[in-house]
N, C-alpha and C positions, 0 to 999 in steps of 0.2 A: 745511285744504283750500285748493286754488288757486282763484282766482277767475278769470273769464274777461272781460277788459275787451271784449273784441270775439269775441263767438261768432257765427259765420257761417253761414247756411244759403243754399239757392238762393233763398230768398225774402226774406232780410233779415238785419239785423244787430242785434244786441243785447249789452248787458252781463249778465252773470250773476254774482251776489254768492253764494257757495257757501260762504264762511267760516262763518257762522253754523249751518249744518247739525250739526257735531258738538255744538253747544251747545244750540241751540233747534230744530233739526229744522226750520228755515226756510231758504227760498232766494229771492232776489229777481231779476226780471226787469225791466232797464230797457230797453224798446225804442228803438232807435236810428233804425232806417229799415227800412221794408218795401216790397215790391214791391205795385203795384196789385193788388188781390184775393188777395195772397198773406198776409194778416195771419194767418188761422186755421191754416194749414200752419206758418208760422214759429212762432207761439206754442207750438203743440203740439210741435214740435220741442225748444222750448226749454223746456218743462215736462217733456217725456220725459227730456230730459238731467238736469234737476234731480232727478226721481225717481229714476233711476237712481244718483246721487250719494248718494241718502239722504234726501232732502227729503220732509216729511210735509205742511208748508204752504208754499204757493208764492204769492208776490205780484207783481204786475205793475203798471207803470207806464209812461207815455211814449207812448200812442196812444189815439185818440179811441173807437175800436171796443172798447176795454176796459169802457167805461160799460156794456155787457150784462151784466157780472159783478157780484157783489155788491161793494160798497165795503167795504174793510177799514178804512181810515183814511187820514189826510192828514198831511203833515208840514208844520208852519206855522213861519214866521218871527215872532218877537215882538221889540221893541224898547222900550227904556226908559232914562231917564237915572238912572245909579247914584246912590243917595243912601244914607244911613246913620242908622238909627236908634240912637242909643249905647245904649239899654236892651236891643238886640239883638246887640251886640257880643260877640264872643268871641275866643280867641287862635287865631292862625294859624301853623302849623308846617308850613315846605316839606318837600316830598318830596326825598328823597334818594336815593342808589344803595342804601342799606341798607334804605330803606323803601318802594320803589317797588312791589316785590311785594305789600306789605301794602295799599297804595293800589288796585293793581290787583285785587286779591282782593275788597275791599270794593265797588268799582264794579261788578264783574261779578256780584257778589251781589244787589246792589240794583237792577241793570238787568236782571235775568234775565226779569222778566214784562213789561218796558217795550217797546212795539212801535218798531220802528224804530232801538234802541240796539244800536251795535255792540259785539260782546264784544272786549275787549282781551286780546292774547295776551302772551306773554313777551317777544316782540321789541319791543312798544310802550313797555317799561319805560325803554328808551333815551330815547325823546321825552319821557318823563314827567321824567327827571331832567335832562334838557337844557332843559326847559320852566322859566321862571321864574315860573309861575303856578299849579302844581299845589301843593295844600295840604290838611292835615288841619286841621278845625276842632274846637278843645277848649274846654271850659268847667269850670274848678275840676278839672281831671283827667280829666273825662269826654270820651268822644269823642263829639261832636256829628253830625260828617258828614265830607264831603270835597267839595272843589270844584277846578275847573279853569278859569282864565281866562287866554287869550292876547291881549293887546291888547286890543281892546275887543268880544271874543267870548267869550261864556261857553260852553266846550266841554262841560262835565260839573258836575252838582252832585246830591248824594245824601245825605240825612240817615239817620244810623244810629239816632238816639235819637227815639221818636214825639215828633211835633209840635216838632221842631227845626228844619224847613225854613227857618222866617222867620229864625232866628239864624244859620244857614249862610249864606242869600242875602245878609243885611245884611253879615256878616262878609267875604264874597266881594267884595261891591260897594265895601267900604271901599279895595279895592285900585285903584279906578278911579273915585272920588267925582266926580261932575260930568260924566264922559263918557257916551256914548250907547253902550248895551250892546246887542249883538244876540245871540240865542240861538235853537235849534231846539228844537220838542217836538212830539211826536206828539198829534195831535187826540184820540186814546183816553186819553191821560194828563189826565184832567180834575184830579187832585188837583194837578198841577204847574201846570197852567194858572191855577188859580185863586190858586195861590201868587204867581205872576209879575204876575197882573192886580193882586193885592192890594199890589205893591210898584210899581204904576204901569205896568207893561209893556202894551203893546197888540199885538195881532195885526196884522201888516203885510202879511204876503204868505202864499199858499199856495204851497210849493215844489214839492210832488208829492202824487199822489193815487195811492193804492195798491189795487189790486183783487185780491181772493183768487180764485185758478184752480182750479177743481175738478178732483178727482182723478180723474173719470172720464175716460178716454182721449179720448172724443168731445169734450170742454171744451165741453160744452153749457151755456149761461148759466142760471143758476136763475131761478125765476119770480118768487121774493121776495128782494129785496136783505137782506142779513145787518144786523142792527142794530149800529150802533158803540157799544162800551161804552168806558167809562172806565177821546225821546230824549233823557227827564230825569226821575229819581226825586226824591221829596222824602221 
């Protein structure tokens, strides 16, 4: 489904991410600019378009007036120095043209329930194969997980075997030992946050805060904010 980098109404401009609707029934609204006193009308137009496209859950960010809606979660930046525990090292096998589809399938399956984790499509396989940092992580013939490191940015990591998150992380960090690594993680992904913190990563920045927009046409804010429960699986 096509995204709209610039969705314009008479009240403002937003970016609509609709590509997750076929997979997660979720749409994202990033508000760019609104006219004075035009916030409600602009948000209503954006949300209505998302619903017509099939979205059941609508999340929005980028404007102070969204604070009247329930907080769904935030996207955090974490940073740490890559280091390696030799006891947690496993074998790394680079993604190839023949294995890119398998890597993508594993990623999508593991990220299906992770907030703000983008689904990878077939067209993304070319980027995987061009990258020198996308790997399968194996130990004694068993697949432990997958990872994707570009430069000093950990783009993705997911364990396949329960409890293998630390081995996958340390194996990926071996590609850039001593470097300062940056990653993004949803605040609701508590398990991943605990793993990164155990490896010495610290929360350094809140990149965005996402609010849940109600399905009611009036977009009336809820009286009680929704609780946060617990763009990286482990």
